[in-house]
C-alpha positions as CSV (number, residue, x, y, z in Angstrom):
1,C,204.3,-14.1,338.7
2,N,204.0,-12.5,342.1
3,G,200.2,-12.9,341.9
4,F,200.7,-16.8,341.1
5,S,203.2,-17.1,343.9
6,A,200.9,-15.5,346.3
7,L,198.1,-17.5,345.2
8,R,199.9,-21.0,345.5
9,T,201.4,-19.7,348.8
10,D,197.9,-19.1,350.4
11,G,196.7,-22.2,348.9
12,W,199.1,-24.7,349.9
13,T,201.1,-23.4,352.8
14,A,198.8,-24.0,355.8
15,E,196.6,-26.6,354.7
16,G,196.6,-30.0,353.4
17,A,196.4,-31.0,349.6
18,S,192.6,-30.9,349.5
19,E,192.0,-27.7,351.6
20,G,195.0,-26.0,349.6
21,A,193.5,-27.0,346.1
22,S,190.0,-26.0,347.2
23,K,191.2,-22.4,348.2
24,Q,193.2,-22.1,345.2
25,A,190.4,-23.3,343.0
26,L,188.0,-21.0,344.8
27,A,190.2,-17.8,344.2
28,V,190.8,-18.7,340.3
29,A,187.2,-19.4,340.1
30,R,186.0,-16.1,341.5
31,I,188.6,-14.4,338.9
32,L,186.8,-16.3,336.2
33,A,183.5,-15.2,337.6
34,I,184.5,-11.6,337.4
35,A,185.5,-12.1,333.8
36,L,182.1,-13.5,333.0
37,Y,179.4,-12.4,335.3
38,Q,180.3,-9.0,336.6
39,E,177.6,-6.3,336.5
40,E,177.5,-2.8,335.4
41,L,178.1,-0.1,337.9
42,E,176.6,3.2,338.3
43,V,179.7,5.4,339.2
44,P,178.9,7.7,342.3
45,M,179.3,11.4,341.1
46,D,179.9,12.6,344.7
47,I,183.7,12.5,345.3
48,E,183.6,11.3,348.8
49,T,181.3,8.3,348.2
50,A,183.4,7.5,344.9
51,M,186.6,7.3,347.0
52,E,184.9,5.2,349.6
53,R,183.6,2.8,347.1
54,A,186.9,2.6,345.3
55,M,188.8,1.8,348.5
56,R,186.4,-1.1,349.5
57,L,185.9,-2.5,345.9
58,D,182.4,-3.8,347.0
59,Y,180.9,-3.4,343.5
60,G,180.6,-5.3,340.4
61,I,179.9,-8.7,341.8
62,E,178.6,-10.2,344.8
63,F,180.3,-13.3,346.0
64,E,179.0,-16.5,347.8
65,R,180.7,-16.8,351.0
66,F,182.4,-20.2,351.9
67,G,183.2,-20.1,355.8
68,T,182.9,-17.4,358.5
69,N,186.4,-15.9,357.6
70,D,185.5,-15.3,353.7
71,I,185.4,-11.5,353.8
72,N,186.7,-8.7,351.8
73,I,187.0,-11.0,348.9
74,M,187.2,-8.3,346.0
75,Y,189.9,-6.5,347.9
76,H,191.9,-9.7,348.5
77,L,191.7,-10.7,344.9
78,V,192.9,-7.3,343.7
79,T,195.5,-6.5,346.3
80,S,197.0,-9.8,347.3
81,Y,197.0,-11.7,344.0
82,G,196.9,-8.7,341.6
83,L,195.2,-10.7,339.0
84,V,192.1,-8.3,338.6
85,V,192.5,-4.8,337.7
86,P,189.7,-2.2,338.6
87,V,188.8,0.1,335.9
88,P,189.6,3.7,337.2
89,F,186.5,6.0,338.0
90,E,186.2,8.5,335.2
91,T,184.8,10.8,338.1
92,F,188.4,11.3,339.5
93,D,189.5,12.8,336.4
94,H,187.2,15.8,336.5
95,V,187.9,16.7,340.2
96,V,188.1,20.6,340.7
97,L,188.5,23.0,343.5
98,D,185.6,25.2,344.4
99,E,185.8,28.7,345.5
100,A,186.6,27.5,349.2
101,G,189.3,25.3,348.0
102,N,187.4,22.0,348.5
103,T,187.4,19.3,346.2
104,Q,184.5,18.5,343.9
105,V,183.4,17.1,340.6
106,D,183.5,19.6,337.9
107,P,179.9,20.5,337.2
108,A,180.5,20.8,333.7
109,F,181.3,17.1,333.5
110,T,178.3,15.2,331.9
111,Q,179.8,12.1,330.6
112,P,178.3,8.5,331.0
113,K,178.5,7.7,334.7
114,S,178.3,4.0,334.5
115,L,181.0,1.3,333.9
116,K,179.7,-1.9,331.8
117,K,182.5,-4.0,333.0
118,P,184.1,-2.3,336.3
119,Y,187.1,-4.9,336.3
120,L,189.6,-6.3,333.6
121,V,190.8,-9.7,333.7
122,D,193.5,-9.9,331.0
123,P,193.2,-13.1,328.7
124,A,196.5,-14.3,329.9
125,I,195.2,-14.4,333.3
126,Q,192.1,-16.2,332.4
127,L,194.2,-18.7,330.7
128,L,196.1,-19.2,334.0
129,C,193.1,-19.6,335.8
130,V,191.6,-22.2,333.7
131,W,194.7,-23.9,333.8
132,L,194.9,-23.8,337.7
133,L,191.4,-25.4,337.5
134,E,192.6,-28.0,335.1
135,G,195.8,-28.8,337.2
136,G,194.2,-29.3,340.5
137,K,196.7,-30.7,343.1
138,R,199.0,-31.4,340.3
139,V,200.1,-27.8,340.1
140,E,201.4,-27.6,343.7
141,D,205.1,-28.2,342.5
142,S,204.7,-27.1,338.9
143,Y,205.3,-23.8,337.0
144,D,206.0,-24.7,333.3
145,F,202.3,-25.2,332.5
146,L,202.9,-24.3,329.0
147,E,205.2,-27.2,328.5
148,R,203.7,-29.8,330.5
149,T,200.0,-29.2,330.1
150,L,198.6,-29.6,326.8
151,F,195.4,-28.1,325.7
152,P,193.8,-29.8,322.8
153,F,190.5,-28.6,321.4
154,E,188.6,-31.5,323.1
155,A,190.2,-30.5,326.5
156,L,190.0,-26.7,326.2
157,S,186.1,-26.7,324.9
158,T,185.5,-29.1,327.8
159,Q,187.4,-26.8,330.3
160,I,185.6,-23.6,329.1
161,V,182.2,-25.1,329.9
162,G,183.3,-26.6,333.3
163,S,185.0,-23.2,334.0
164,A,181.9,-21.2,333.3
165,I,179.9,-23.4,335.7
166,T,182.3,-23.4,338.3
167,A,182.7,-19.7,338.3
168,A,178.9,-19.2,338.7
169,T,179.1,-21.2,341.9
170,T,181.0,-18.6,343.4
171,V,178.4,-15.9,342.9
172,A,175.8,-15.4,345.6
173,Q,173.1,-17.5,345.2
174,E,170.4,-14.8,344.8
175,K,172.4,-13.3,341.9
176,R,173.5,-16.8,340.3
177,K,172.5,-17.8,336.9
178,R,170.6,-21.0,336.0
179,I,172.6,-23.6,334.2
180,Q,170.8,-23.2,331.2
181,S,171.5,-19.3,331.1
182,I,175.1,-20.0,331.6
183,L,175.0,-22.2,328.5
184,K,172.7,-20.0,326.5
185,D,173.5,-16.5,327.4
186,T,177.2,-16.7,328.6
187,L,178.5,-19.3,326.3
188,N,176.2,-18.8,323.3
189,M,174.8,-22.1,323.2
190,Q,171.7,-23.0,321.3
191,P,169.8,-26.4,320.6
192,K,170.0,-27.4,316.9
193,S,166.6,-29.0,315.9
194,S,166.7,-31.1,312.7
195,S,163.7,-29.5,311.3
196,G,164.3,-25.8,312.8
197,K,160.9,-26.6,314.9
198,T,160.6,-24.7,318.0
199,D,157.0,-25.5,319.3
200,P,157.3,-27.7,322.2
201,D,154.4,-29.8,321.0
202,N,155.7,-30.1,317.5
203,R,159.4,-31.3,317.9
204,A,159.1,-35.0,317.1
205,D,158.2,-36.9,314.0
206,P,155.0,-38.8,313.7
207,D,156.5,-41.8,315.4
208,N,156.7,-39.8,318.6
209,K,160.5,-40.2,318.9
210,T,161.7,-38.7,322.4
211,D,163.8,-35.6,321.6
212,H,166.2,-36.4,324.5
213,V,168.5,-33.2,323.8
214,Q,165.8,-30.7,324.1
215,E,164.2,-32.3,327.0
216,A,167.6,-31.9,328.8
217,W,167.8,-28.5,327.9
218,D,164.4,-27.6,328.9
219,A,165.3,-29.3,332.4
220,L,168.3,-27.0,333.0
221,E,166.0,-23.8,332.8
222,D,165.4,-23.6,336.5
223,V,168.5,-25.3,338.0
224,T,170.9,-23.6,340.0
225,P,174.4,-24.9,340.0
226,V,176.1,-25.5,343.4
227,S,179.3,-26.5,344.8
228,V,179.6,-30.2,346.1
229,W,182.5,-31.6,347.9
230,S,184.6,-34.3,345.9
231,D,188.3,-35.1,346.6
232,F,188.4,-36.9,343.2
233,V,187.4,-33.5,341.6
234,L,190.3,-31.5,343.4
235,N,192.9,-33.6,341.4
236,G,191.9,-31.2,338.5
237,M,190.5,-32.4,334.9
238,Y,190.5,-36.0,334.9
239,H,192.3,-37.6,331.5
240,Q,190.9,-41.2,331.2
241,Q,193.3,-44.1,331.4
242,S,191.2,-46.3,329.3
243,A,188.6,-45.8,326.3
244,M,185.1,-45.2,327.1
245,S,182.9,-46.6,324.7
246,L,179.4,-48.1,324.4
247,N,179.4,-51.7,323.2
248,E,176.4,-52.9,321.2
249,P,175.1,-56.2,320.4
250,T,175.9,-57.6,317.1
251,I,172.3,-58.0,315.5
252,P,171.8,-60.4,312.4
253,T,170.8,-58.6,309.3
254,K,167.8,-59.9,307.6
255,P,168.6,-61.2,304.2
256,E,167.1,-59.0,301.1
257,N,164.5,-61.7,300.4
258,F,163.6,-62.4,303.8
259,E,159.7,-61.6,303.2
260,E,159.6,-64.2,300.4
261,M,161.4,-66.9,302.5
262,T,159.5,-70.0,303.5
263,T,159.4,-70.9,307.4
264,A,162.0,-73.7,306.6
265,Q,164.4,-71.2,305.1
266,V,163.9,-68.7,307.8
267,M,164.6,-71.5,310.4
268,E,167.8,-72.5,308.4
269,W,168.9,-68.8,308.3
270,M,168.6,-68.5,312.1
271,E,170.4,-71.8,312.9
272,T,173.3,-70.5,310.8
273,E,173.4,-67.1,312.4
274,K,173.3,-68.8,315.8
275,N,176.1,-71.2,314.9
276,E,178.3,-68.4,313.6
277,R,178.0,-66.2,316.9
278,L,178.7,-69.6,319.0
279,N,181.9,-70.3,316.9
280,A,182.7,-66.4,317.3
281,R,182.1,-66.6,321.1
282,E,184.4,-69.7,321.6
283,A,187.4,-68.0,319.4
284,R,187.1,-64.8,321.5
285,M,187.2,-66.9,324.9
286,R,190.3,-68.7,323.8
287,L,192.1,-65.5,323.1
288,N,191.6,-64.7,326.7
289,R,192.1,-60.8,326.2
290,W,189.5,-59.9,328.8
291,D,190.9,-62.1,331.6
292,G,191.9,-59.1,333.4
293,L,188.8,-57.1,332.8
294,E,186.6,-56.4,335.9
295,T,182.8,-56.6,335.4
296,K,179.6,-55.5,337.0
297,Q,176.1,-56.3,336.6
298,V,173.8,-53.8,338.2
299,D,170.0,-54.0,338.7
300,Q,167.4,-52.1,336.8
301,N,166.7,-50.0,340.0
302,F,170.2,-49.1,340.6
303,G,170.5,-45.6,342.0
304,N,167.0,-45.8,344.0
305,N,169.0,-45.1,347.1
306,P,171.8,-42.4,345.8
307,R,173.4,-42.2,349.3
308,E,174.8,-45.7,348.7
309,L,175.7,-45.6,345.1
310,A,179.4,-46.4,345.5
311,S,178.9,-49.5,348.1
312,S,176.0,-51.0,345.8
313,Y,178.3,-50.8,342.8
314,S,181.3,-52.5,344.6
315,T,179.1,-55.4,345.7
316,A,177.5,-56.0,342.2
317,D,177.8,-59.3,340.6
318,G,180.1,-59.8,337.6
319,F,179.9,-61.5,334.3
320,D,182.2,-63.3,331.6
321,A,183.0,-60.3,329.3
322,S,184.3,-62.6,326.6
323,R,181.1,-64.8,326.5
324,Y,178.9,-61.9,326.2
325,E,180.9,-59.5,324.3
326,T,178.7,-59.1,321.2
327,L,175.4,-60.3,322.8
328,V,174.7,-57.7,325.3
329,T,174.9,-53.9,325.4
330,S,177.8,-53.0,327.8
331,L,179.7,-49.8,328.6
332,D,183.5,-49.5,329.0
333,M,184.5,-46.8,331.4
334,D,187.5,-45.8,333.5
335,K,187.4,-47.3,336.9
336,K,188.7,-44.3,339.1
337,L,186.2,-41.9,336.8
338,I,183.3,-44.2,337.8
339,Q,184.2,-44.2,341.5
340,G,184.6,-40.3,341.4
341,L,181.3,-39.9,340.0
342,L,179.4,-42.2,342.2
343,K,180.8,-40.6,345.1
344,M,179.9,-37.2,343.7
345,R,176.4,-38.3,343.1
346,E,176.3,-39.5,346.7
347,A,177.6,-36.0,348.1
348,C,174.8,-34.3,346.0
349,A,172.2,-36.6,347.7
350,N,173.7,-35.7,351.1
351,L,173.7,-32.0,350.5
352,E,170.0,-32.0,350.5
353,D,170.4,-32.1,354.3
354,D,171.7,-28.8,354.3
355,I,168.8,-27.2,352.2
356,P,166.6,-25.3,354.1
357,H,163.0,-26.3,354.0
358,S,161.6,-22.8,353.2
359,D,161.6,-20.9,349.9
360,T,163.7,-17.9,351.4
361,G,166.5,-19.8,352.8
362,S,170.0,-20.8,351.2
363,F,172.9,-22.8,352.0
364,N,174.6,-22.1,355.2
365,P,178.1,-20.7,353.8
366,T,179.8,-21.8,357.0
367,K,178.9,-25.4,356.3
368,Q,179.8,-25.4,352.4
369,N,183.2,-26.2,351.0
370,F,184.1,-25.2,347.9
371,C,184.9,-27.7,344.9
372,P,184.9,-27.0,341.2
373,S,182.8,-29.0,338.7
374,L,183.9,-32.5,337.6
375,T,185.7,-32.2,334.0
376,T,186.9,-35.4,332.1
377,V,188.3,-36.2,328.7
378,A,188.2,-39.5,326.9
379,E,191.0,-41.4,326.0
380,G,191.8,-41.8,322.5
381,S,188.5,-42.0,320.3
382,S,185.1,-42.7,321.8
383,N,181.8,-43.5,320.1
384,L,180.2,-41.4,323.1
385,A,181.3,-37.9,323.6
386,D,185.0,-36.5,324.0
387,G,184.4,-34.6,327.2
388,Y,182.3,-34.3,330.1
389,V,181.3,-31.7,332.8
390,S,179.3,-32.9,335.8
391,T,177.9,-30.4,338.5
392,A,175.3,-30.4,341.3
393,G,172.4,-28.4,340.8
394,V,169.3,-27.4,343.0
395,R,165.6,-27.0,341.7
396,K,162.9,-25.6,343.6
397,I,159.9,-27.9,343.3
398,T,156.4,-26.1,343.5
399,D,152.6,-27.4,343.4
400,S,150.2,-26.9,340.7
401,A,149.3,-23.5,342.6
402,G,153.1,-22.4,342.1
403,K,153.5,-22.7,345.9
404,F,157.0,-23.9,347.0
405,V,157.1,-27.5,348.1
406,K,160.8,-28.3,348.7
407,S,164.4,-27.9,347.3
408,E,165.9,-30.8,345.2
409,V,169.5,-31.5,344.5
410,G,170.4,-33.3,341.2
411,F,173.4,-34.4,339.1
412,F,173.7,-32.8,335.7
413,T,176.1,-33.6,333.1
414,V,177.0,-31.6,329.9
415,C,178.7,-34.4,327.3
416,I,180.6,-32.4,324.7
417,Q,181.4,-33.9,321.3
418,A,184.5,-31.7,319.9
419,K,184.6,-31.1,316.2
420,D,187.6,-28.8,315.2
421,Y,186.6,-28.6,311.5
422,F,187.9,-26.1,309.2
423,D,187.5,-25.2,305.6
424,S,185.4,-27.6,303.6
425,S,184.9,-30.2,306.4
426,T,181.2,-30.7,307.7
427,I,179.7,-32.2,310.6
428,K,177.9,-35.3,309.5
429,Y,174.6,-35.6,311.0
430,E,174.4,-39.5,310.6
431,N,177.5,-39.7,312.9
432,I,176.2,-37.2,315.2
433,R,172.8,-39.0,315.4
434,K,174.5,-42.3,316.6
435,N,176.5,-40.8,319.3
436,R,173.9,-38.8,320.5
437,D,171.6,-41.9,320.8
438,R,174.6,-43.8,322.5
439,V,174.9,-40.8,325.0
440,Y,171.3,-41.2,326.3
441,D,171.6,-45.1,326.5
442,S,170.5,-46.0,329.9
443,L,173.8,-47.4,331.0
444,L,175.3,-43.9,331.3
445,S,172.6,-43.1,333.9
446,I,174.5,-45.4,336.2
447,T,177.5,-42.9,336.5
448,F,176.6,-39.8,335.0
449,G,172.9,-39.7,336.2
450,S,169.8,-39.3,334.2
451,N,170.3,-35.6,333.4
452,R,172.6,-35.6,330.5
453,L,172.8,-32.8,327.7
454,Y,174.5,-33.8,324.5
455,C,176.6,-30.9,323.0
456,V,178.9,-30.3,320.0
457,A,181.7,-27.8,320.3
458,S,182.8,-26.4,317.0
459,R,183.3,-23.2,315.0
460,E,179.9,-21.2,314.5
461,D,179.8,-21.7,310.7
462,K,180.1,-25.5,311.1
463,L,177.2,-25.9,313.4
464,Y,174.6,-24.5,311.2
465,L,172.5,-23.4,314.3
466,K,170.0,-21.7,311.9
467,K,169.9,-24.0,309.0
468,K,166.9,-26.5,308.7
469,Y,167.4,-30.1,307.5
470,S,165.2,-31.9,304.8
471,G,164.5,-35.5,304.1
472,E,165.7,-38.3,306.2
473,A,167.8,-35.7,308.5
474,A,164.7,-33.9,309.5
475,D,163.0,-36.0,312.1
476,G,162.2,-33.6,314.1
477,T,164.5,-34.2,317.0
478,S,167.4,-32.2,318.0
479,F,170.9,-33.1,317.0
480,Y,172.7,-31.3,319.7
481,V,173.2,-28.2,321.6
482,G,175.9,-26.1,319.8
483,F,178.6,-24.6,321.3
484,P,180.2,-22.0,319.0
485,T,183.7,-21.9,320.4
486,D,184.9,-18.9,318.3
487,K,182.1,-17.0,320.1
488,S,183.2,-17.9,323.6
489,P,183.5,-15.0,326.0
490,L,186.3,-17.0,327.8
491,L,189.9,-17.6,326.2
492,T,188.6,-16.1,322.8
493,K,192.1,-15.4,321.9
494,S,193.3,-18.9,323.0
495,M,190.7,-20.5,320.8
496,D,191.4,-18.2,318.0
497,K,195.2,-19.2,318.3
498,L,194.3,-22.7,318.6
499,D,192.3,-22.5,315.4
500,E,194.9,-21.0,313.5
501,R,197.5,-23.6,314.6
502,R,195.2,-26.7,313.6
503,R,193.6,-25.5,310.5
504,Q,195.1,-27.1,307.4
505,S,194.7,-24.2,305.0
506,Q,196.5,-21.9,307.4
507,K,199.3,-24.3,308.1
508,T,199.6,-24.7,304.1
509,D,199.3,-21.1,303.6
510,K,202.3,-20.3,305.9
511,N,204.7,-23.3,305.5
512,A,204.3,-24.8,302.2
513,Y,205.3,-24.6,298.5
514,R,202.5,-25.2,296.0
515,I,204.1,-26.6,292.7
516,T,203.0,-27.2,289.2
517,T,204.5,-27.3,285.8
518,R,204.9,-24.4,283.6
519,Q,201.9,-24.0,281.3
520,D,199.0,-21.6,280.2
521,M,197.7,-20.2,283.4
522,N,194.8,-18.3,281.8
523,V,191.7,-19.7,283.8
524,V,189.0,-19.3,281.4
525,R,191.0,-20.8,278.4
526,N,191.8,-23.8,280.7
527,I,188.1,-24.2,281.6
528,V,187.2,-24.1,278.0
529,S,189.9,-26.5,277.2
530,W,188.5,-29.0,279.8
531,M,185.0,-28.8,278.4
532,R,186.3,-29.2,274.9
533,D,188.4,-32.3,275.8
534,S,185.3,-34.0,277.4
535,L,183.3,-33.3,274.3
536,D,185.7,-34.7,272.0
537,K,185.4,-38.2,273.8
538,I,181.9,-38.4,272.8
539,N,182.3,-40.1,269.4
540,T,178.8,-40.3,267.9
541,Q,176.8,-39.1,264.9
542,S,173.7,-38.8,266.9
543,R,171.8,-35.6,267.7
544,R,174.0,-35.4,270.6
545,G,177.0,-35.4,268.2
546,K,175.4,-32.2,266.4
547,E,174.7,-30.5,269.9
548,N,178.5,-31.0,270.7
549,N,179.3,-29.1,267.4
550,E,177.0,-26.2,268.2
551,N,178.5,-26.1,271.8
552,A,181.9,-26.2,270.5
553,G,181.0,-23.2,268.3
554,E,179.8,-21.4,271.5
555,M,183.3,-22.3,273.2
556,D,185.0,-20.7,270.4
557,Q,183.2,-17.5,271.3
558,F,184.3,-18.0,274.9
559,E,187.9,-18.1,273.8
560,D,187.3,-15.1,271.6
561,E,186.0,-13.2,274.4
562,D,189.0,-14.4,276.6
563,A,191.4,-13.0,274.0
564,A,189.7,-9.7,274.4
565,D,190.5,-10.1,278.4
566,D,194.1,-11.0,277.4
567,E,194.3,-7.5,275.9
568,E,193.5,-6.3,279.4
569,H,195.6,-8.6,281.2
570,D,198.9,-10.3,279.7
571,V,199.8,-13.7,281.4
572,E,203.3,-14.0,282.2
573,P,205.2,-17.3,282.1
574,D,205.1,-17.5,285.9
575,G,201.3,-17.3,285.8
576,N,201.3,-13.6,287.3
577,A,198.8,-11.0,285.4
578,T,200.5,-7.7,284.5
579,R,198.3,-4.7,283.5
580,R,198.5,-3.3,279.8
581,D,198.1,0.5,279.9
582,D,198.7,0.9,276.2
């Protein structure tokens, strides 16, 4: 609690809401970076050197500096907030006095001299930090986060991905992981190919379908996440106020005998279909249900000037939503989210001005302000994804000889489909494929940019990452990138508790009675009885009847064996078996 109070006081007292939220977010992101990205430490065996390092706390992770006064970072996190605990050096447990009375490490001490994780971040502290990132400015006057803030599976899985990327942006650039490595090595994500193929030249089917998921995954391999300023993002995870959906046109379905129809019949069918749609359109227009809906038509070249996205969007022409509702593909999306994304994309373009034009340079830390990644979750059900994490990323461009040409800032989004399935529930590839294809519709490029990765978050045993599909499902393209949430290195215990509370079998096991009537509870005898009943219903004198009589004899043998089993285990009236020792 004292650490939380100090964190809030340091973040909000001296600065305004945006600066305070940025400072607070930077502190908690660094704590999460320690949990995820700290490096092994070789513990000094010299007592003086060990004491000096233990006092400075200058090991385990190298942080990016945001401003000239951003110094003594780890020391501040440990001593001021108390949210990170250094692991004691084992060296200090083996200090002895030499003959002259001076302290030294016992020469007999030969235990391992390294710490794989030199700092501890308690799971409760991880949850607090994730909540602070989720809450943004809203936590300024709030302590009761366990009551006011809900973490459903959709939000929590999205926030874990967002927190991992945000935390990485606090690490020094030369030590920072690429986005693909964050997803693959830290969060254990893996592309799910429909056919199990991994050869880049042999992924698609003979129709040359584009493997959007694999392309997006490959594009993240050399992209370094960076922080880009956004007042919208500092408000925390955005919970959309309206449904996000891709509205697809209603295309007439050809009659089964279409190939056999004459030209006159085809023309008649087309006329009927046209009139039905015109009548439906008139009926919709009379309802006036979209009178208050703002609409925009953007040009095909929208985004050519990324520094003017918001202004170009605001001046775009509108259209009649009711008239064209089922005739054209359209995207419904939250107004505030659109504006926030467009301005963030503009900031990415402007960020290129701060990139040095040499291969050795890095961002000037005195000009950079820290800001988390953008995280948002959909309102209600969506035919796209449930959550989205958007971030800026830098890629170094080289020529054919491998010589550095320039650095390029891009906008990258992970689209997360949350499937908290348990027991016998399975992820249906047909639905996943439809949602995946919608996520890669060009309309989403207007707001989320062209670099979008479709991801499914679920338990590892539901993702079937190592299973190959066959038949219609195996078209060679990747279904999704699987995020096994039960293997997450962040909030592992929280995810397990959420699983227990949402799993139907667990809730039934702990909170329900299972009731039946008093009857013979012997399993084998019941199975034989069911099979005999099924055979008795086949009343025929054919050869099948003779086979049934033979099978019935075999079932009598089953019952005889079952009787022998009863000699070992008597079945009491309450269905419980008791051991016979006589």
